[in-house]
Backbone as CSV, one residue per row, in Angstrom:
resi,resn,N_x,N_y,N_z,CA_x,CA_y,CA_z,C_x,C_y,C_z
1,UNK,109.552,72.900,79.351,109.466,73.780,80.501,109.630,75.219,80.020
2,UNK,108.720,76.084,80.398,108.760,77.487,79.979,109.671,78.277,80.898
3,UNK,110.385,79.196,80.306,111.245,80.076,81.076,110.426,81.266,81.577
4,UNK,110.685,81.674,82.799,109.997,82.828,83.374,110.861,84.080,83.298
5,UNK,111.915,84.025,82.511,112.823,85.151,82.393,112.240,86.168,81.433
6,UNK,112.217,87.410,81.869,111.689,88.487,81.050,112.738,88.906,80.025
7,UNK,112.342,89.263,78.825,113.313,89.732,77.840,113.905,91.077,78.251
8,UNK,115.134,91.337,77.802,115.835,92.567,78.173,115.184,93.808,77.577
9,UNK,114.368,93.662,76.535,113.786,94.825,75.873,112.426,95.221,76.440
10,UNK,112.046,94.656,77.578,110.759,95.019,78.187,110.760,96.500,78.561
11,UNK,109.630,97.016,78.994,109.527,98.424,79.363,110.544,98.763,80.446
12,UNK,111.112,99.966,80.390,112.124,100.322,81.388,111.519,100.423,82.778
13,UNK,112.341,100.151,83.760,111.967,100.273,85.156,112.424,101.638,85.640
14,UNK,111.594,102.316,86.401,111.982,103.606,86.971,112.902,103.351,88.156
15,UNK,113.993,104.104,88.204,114.890,103.995,89.344,114.124,104.496,90.555
16,UNK,114.220,103.777,91.650,113.508,104.194,92.858,114.489,104.464,93.979
17,UNK,114.170,105.485,94.736,115.020,105.817,95.875,114.873,104.718,96.920
18,UNK,115.957,104.435,97.611,115.895,103.388,98.616,115.069,103.806,99.820
19,UNK,114.550,102.821,100.488,113.836,103.036,101.743,114.670,102.377,102.832
20,UNK,114.147,102.309,104.028,114.900,101.658,105.101,115.126,100.183,104.790
21,UNK,114.302,99.609,103.904,114.481,98.224,103.498,115.326,98.117,102.233
22,UNK,115.652,99.226,101.610,116.368,99.240,100.341,117.592,100.145,100.510
23,UNK,118.656,99.593,101.067,119.806,100.377,101.484,120.858,100.504,100.386
24,UNK,121.769,101.461,100.551,122.790,101.772,99.556,124.142,101.201,100.006
25,UNK,124.797,100.411,99.159,126.137,99.944,99.529,127.155,101.070,99.346
26,UNK,127.985,101.276,100.353,129.034,102.302,100.326,130.377,101.582,100.448
27,UNK,131.294,101.920,99.556,132.612,101.284,99.551,133.678,102.325,99.896
28,UNK,134.585,101.951,100.794,135.709,102.797,101.162,136.990,102.155,100.648
29,UNK,137.850,102.953,100.049,139.155,102.466,99.609,140.071,103.681,99.482
30,UNK,140.832,103.951,100.532,141.737,105.104,100.517,142.937,104.821,101.411
31,UNK,143.940,105.674,101.275,145.141,105.555,102.090,145.452,106.912,102.720
32,UNK,145.725,106.901,104.018,146.081,108.115,104.749,147.293,107.795,105.617
33,UNK,148.305,108.620,105.511,149.526,108.455,106.306,150.087,107.032,106.212
34,UNK,150.052,106.478,105.011,150.606,105.140,104.791,149.729,104.010,105.282
35,UNK,148.549,104.312,105.799,147.633,103.285,106.293,146.449,103.182,105.336
36,UNK,146.258,101.986,104.762,145.171,101.777,103.807,143.909,101.337,104.538
37,UNK,142.786,101.886,104.093,141.482,101.516,104.650,140.603,101.074,103.492
38,UNK,140.185,99.830,103.545,139.314,99.270,102.512,138.203,98.514,103.230
39,UNK,136.974,98.972,103.033,135.840,98.367,103.734,134.563,98.762,103.015
40,UNK,133.470,98.258,103.472,132.172,98.612,102.915,131.109,98.562,103.988
41,UNK,130.093,99.380,103.820,128.954,99.401,104.736,127.685,99.531,103.911
42,UNK,126.591,99.281,104.548,125.276,99.502,103.946,124.695,100.724,104.634
43,UNK,124.288,101.727,103.838,123.859,103.010,104.399,122.395,103.268,104.100
44,UNK,121.687,103.778,105.096,120.291,104.169,104.919,120.282,105.615,104.410
45,UNK,119.898,105.832,103.149,119.928,107.185,102.601,118.922,108.131,103.250
46,UNK,118.031,107.590,104.064,117.066,108.434,104.771,117.665,109.036,106.039
47,UNK,118.836,108.527,106.451,119.490,109.083,107.637,119.863,110.535,107.368
48,UNK,119.789,111.394,108.399,120.179,112.800,108.206,121.662,112.903,107.853
49,UNK,122.013,113.934,107.102,123.403,114.139,106.688,124.350,114.264,107.880
50,UNK,123.842,114.735,109.001,124.690,114.878,110.189,125.217,113.522,110.667
51,UNK,124.523,112.441,110.344,124.959,111.103,110.743,126.236,110.684,110.033
52,UNK,126.498,111.258,108.864,127.699,110.900,108.108,128.946,111.249,108.919
53,UNK,129.006,112.461,109.453,130.165,112.887,110.243,130.266,112.080,111.529
54,UNK,129.148,111.856,112.176,129.144,111.063,113.414,129.699,109.674,113.125
55,UNK,129.227,109.055,112.042,129.704,107.727,111.669,131.199,107.746,111.363
56,UNK,131.654,108.745,110.605,133.063,108.837,110.230,133.943,108.974,111.472
57,UNK,133.562,109.843,112.383,134.351,110.046,113.605,134.388,108.776,114.458
58,UNK,133.240,108.124,114.585,133.165,106.898,115.384,134.015,105.796,114.760
59,UNK,133.970,105.675,113.432,134.748,104.649,112.739,136.242,104.882,112.940
60,UNK,136.678,106.129,112.778,138.097,106.462,112.954,138.545,106.155,114.384
61,UNK,137.719,106.513,115.346,138.063,106.246,116.756,138.103,104.742,117.031
62,UNK,137.048,104.019,116.608,136.962,102.583,116.886,138.084,101.792,116.228
63,UNK,138.459,102.173,115.010,139.473,101.422,114.264,140.878,102.014,114.410
64,UNK,140.978,103.085,115.209,142.266,103.749,115.454,142.948,104.143,114.136
65,UNK,142.164,104.758,113.266,142.674,105.253,111.992,143.244,106.647,112.180
66,UNK,144.093,107.110,111.267,144.597,108.486,111.364,143.439,109.482,111.333
67,UNK,143.524,110.566,112.096,142.434,111.548,112.172,141.982,112.086,110.813
68,UNK,142.889,112.191,109.857,142.518,112.694,108.523,141.541,111.756,107.811
69,UNK,141.392,110.535,108.313,140.472,109.569,107.700,139.014,110.000,107.823
70,UNK,138.708,110.819,108.837,137.328,111.293,109.022,136.839,111.967,107.742
71,UNK,137.649,112.843,107.185,137.268,113.563,105.963,137.068,112.599,104.802
72,UNK,137.989,111.637,104.652,137.882,110.675,103.554,136.606,109.837,103.662
73,UNK,136.304,109.365,104.849,135.110,108.541,105.047,133.849,109.355,104.781
74,UNK,133.775,110.555,105.359,132.584,111.396,105.181,132.382,111.762,103.711
75,UNK,133.460,112.175,103.029,133.341,112.544,101.616,132.952,111.343,100.759
76,UNK,133.483,110.192,101.094,133.164,108.988,100.334,131.669,108.657,100.439
77,UNK,131.145,108.725,101.641,129.708,108.457,101.841,128.877,109.487,101.090
78,UNK,129.193,110.770,101.274,128.413,111.835,100.640,128.468,111.748,99.118
79,UNK,129.626,111.450,98.565,129.776,111.345,97.111,128.965,110.179,96.564
80,UNK,129.068,109.029,97.219,128.347,107.852,96.731,126.836,107.997,96.891
81,UNK,126.396,108.644,97.969,124.961,108.896,98.133,124.461,109.871,97.072
82,UNK,125.237,110.914,96.788,124.833,111.896,95.770,124.734,111.227,94.400
83,UNK,125.698,110.369,94.090,125.642,109.662,92.808,124.409,108.768,92.746
84,UNK,124.143,108.058,93.821,122.980,107.173,93.867,121.689,107.972,93.695
85,UNK,121.592,109.101,94.390,120.384,109.926,94.316,120.197,110.554,92.935
86,UNK,121.283,110.726,92.201,121.199,111.351,90.874,120.417,110.493,89.881
87,UNK,120.237,109.232,90.183,119.519,108.337,89.274,118.007,108.343,89.491
88,UNK,117.540,109.028,90.528,116.111,108.982,90.857,115.249,109.405,89.676
89,UNK,114.263,108.576,89.365,113.304,108.877,88.316,113.776,108.566,86.905
90,UNK,115.027,108.181,86.734,115.523,107.868,85.399,115.047,106.489,84.965
91,UNK,114.870,106.350,83.666,114.548,105.040,83.118,115.782,104.166,83.160
92,UNK,115.587,102.952,83.579,116.689,101.996,83.601,116.311,100.832,82.699
93,UNK,117.051,100.636,81.636,116.822,99.494,80.763,117.709,98.369,81.263
94,UNK,117.062,97.404,81.860,117.839,96.335,82.467,117.568,95.019,81.774
95,UNK,118.604,94.283,81.597,118.502,92.917,81.105,118.877,92.019,82.263
96,UNK,119.208,90.825,81.947,119.631,89.914,82.994,121.089,90.155,83.339
97,UNK,121.389,90.037,84.601,122.778,89.993,85.041,122.815,88.935,86.137
98,UNK,123.005,87.734,85.694,122.957,86.599,86.611,124.368,86.292,87.095
99,UNK,124.493,86.220,88.412,125.787,85.926,89.020,125.634,84.746,89.982
100,UNK,126.683,83.959,90.106,126.627,82.869,91.094,126.876,83.434,92.489
101,UNK,126.107,82.993,93.445,126.269,83.379,94.847,126.650,82.118,95.611
102,UNK,127.699,82.239,96.393,128.144,81.103,97.208,128.067,81.501,98.670
103,UNK,127.371,80.709,99.453,127.290,80.927,100.897,128.236,79.952,101.577
104,UNK,128.957,80.444,102.533,129.840,79.619,103.338,129.797,80.207,104.740
105,UNK,128.842,79.752,105.538,128.591,80.325,106.861,128.747,79.280,107.954
106,UNK,129.236,79.723,109.084,129.264,78.862,110.263,128.304,79.471,111.271
107,UNK,127.321,78.680,111.682,126.354,79.107,112.680,126.520,78.183,113.876
108,UNK,127.057,78.754,114.936,127.395,77.956,116.119,128.299,76.804,115.696
109,UNK,127.820,75.588,115.749,128.637,74.432,115.372,128.191,73.835,114.047
110,UNK,127.430,74.591,113.270,126.916,74.088,111.993,127.518,74.887,110.851
111,UNK,128.028,74.185,109.854,128.570,74.822,108.661,127.513,74.753,107.562
112,UNK,127.212,75.906,106.963,126.216,75.973,105.897,126.921,76.379,104.620
113,UNK,126.835,75.528,103.618,127.396,75.837,102.305,126.292,75.647,101.284
114,UNK,126.154,76.655,100.440,125.139,76.587,99.399,125.584,77.484,98.263
115,UNK,125.033,77.253,97.094,125.285,78.141,95.970,124.039,78.182,95.095
116,UNK,123.841,79.337,94.464,122.673,79.536,93.613,122.955,80.697,92.678
117,UNK,122.084,80.889,91.701,122.217,81.995,90.761,121.273,83.118,91.164
118,UNK,121.727,84.360,91.024,120.929,85.522,91.416,120.979,86.537,90.279
119,UNK,119.815,87.059,89.898,119.737,88.086,88.855,119.813,89.448,89.527
120,UNK,120.967,90.111,89.372,121.181,91.409,90.014,120.249,92.489,89.490
121,UNK,119.760,92.327,88.276,118.899,93.348,87.682,117.413,93.089,87.908
122,UNK,117.081,92.078,88.643,115.683,91.801,88.944,115.274,92.651,90.140
123,UNK,114.546,93.729,89.853,114.159,94.670,90.909,113.147,94.079,91.886
124,UNK,112.582,92.939,91.533,111.616,92.289,92.421,112.319,91.428,93.471
125,UNK,113.586,91.112,93.253,114.339,90.288,94.200,114.703,91.114,95.423
126,UNK,114.612,90.491,96.581,114.908,91.164,97.834,115.860,90.275,98.642
127,UNK,117.134,90.642,98.723,118.091,89.799,99.448,117.712,89.554,100.904
128,UNK,117.175,90.566,101.575,116.800,90.389,102.971,115.660,89.378,103.110
129,UNK,114.678,89.455,102.211,113.572,88.502,102.247,114.073,87.095,101.939
130,UNK,114.972,86.998,100.962,115.558,85.701,100.649,116.270,85.133,101.873
131,UNK,117.051,85.970,102.561,117.789,85.515,103.737,116.843,85.045,104.836
132,UNK,115.752,85.795,105.054,114.774,85.378,106.072,114.166,84.029,105.711
133,UNK,113.805,83.862,104.449,113.216,82.610,103.986,114.229,81.462,104.084
134,UNK,115.459,81.725,103.678,116.516,80.717,103.741,116.719,80.258,105.180
135,UNK,116.809,81.220,106.101,117.003,80.881,107.511,115.819,80.093,108.063
136,UNK,114.619,80.488,107.681,113.432,79.752,108.142,113.457,78.320,107.608
137,UNK,113.801,78.170,106.327,113.867,76.833,105.727,114.918,75.957,106.400
138,UNK,116.020,76.566,106.821,117.120,75.819,107.440,116.952,75.684,108.953
139,UNK,115.918,76.314,109.518,115.692,76.250,110.956,116.693,77.081,111.756
140,UNK,117.207,78.137,111.145,118.187,78.998,111.803,117.448,80.167,112.436
141,UNK,117.617,80.333,113.735,116.901,81.390,114.438,117.792,82.540,114.865
142,UNK,119.088,82.444,114.622,120.029,83.500,114.998,119.816,84.702,114.087
143,UNK,119.433,85.887,114.627,119.141,87.047,113.780,120.352,87.558,113.006
144,UNK,121.552,87.330,113.490,122.760,87.802,112.797,123.012,87.038,111.502
145,UNK,122.560,85.798,111.433,122.801,84.985,110.243,122.058,85.534,109.054
146,UNK,120.829,85.964,109.235,120.048,86.530,108.140,120.711,87.742,107.533
147,UNK,121.259,88.600,108.375,121.964,89.807,107.896,123.195,89.397,107.098
148,UNK,123.945,88.417,107.605,125.156,87.962,106.919,124.815,87.338,105.583
149,UNK,123.793,86.535,105.531,123.408,85.865,104.279,122.917,86.881,103.251
150,UNK,122.267,87.944,103.692,121.731,88.944,102.766,122.834,89.805,102.167
151,UNK,123.936,89.943,102.846,125.013,90.811,102.380,126.107,89.997,101.785
């Protein structure tokens, strides 16, 4: 059986800016007034910068975080987006980075458990497309499940 795995020394892939289908993971981990906030979101880098402050204020209000958290959340998003954007157009020499993925989801009264290997450096892989296909194969029509499986 032939392997379809590309060698790590193949031509470099150009870093590409995300689109609405290619979102940026943003991680929050800070402490304000003795209250720790650790969370993550997926951000559309095409959103206007003004949305960062709106999101930060809404998050602080919804989660009843200390008011100073607005600055931490906004700066965290802006810093991570700037770092992500700094890679645009650079050559990326990628090899394999295969990780095990384990799904453990409850959909209504059905428990779904599965595991598989995923190559994080395969730029052709699309988690959202995989989730849509997985849900179709399993006969799952709940739109929230696809989002959960992709993330």
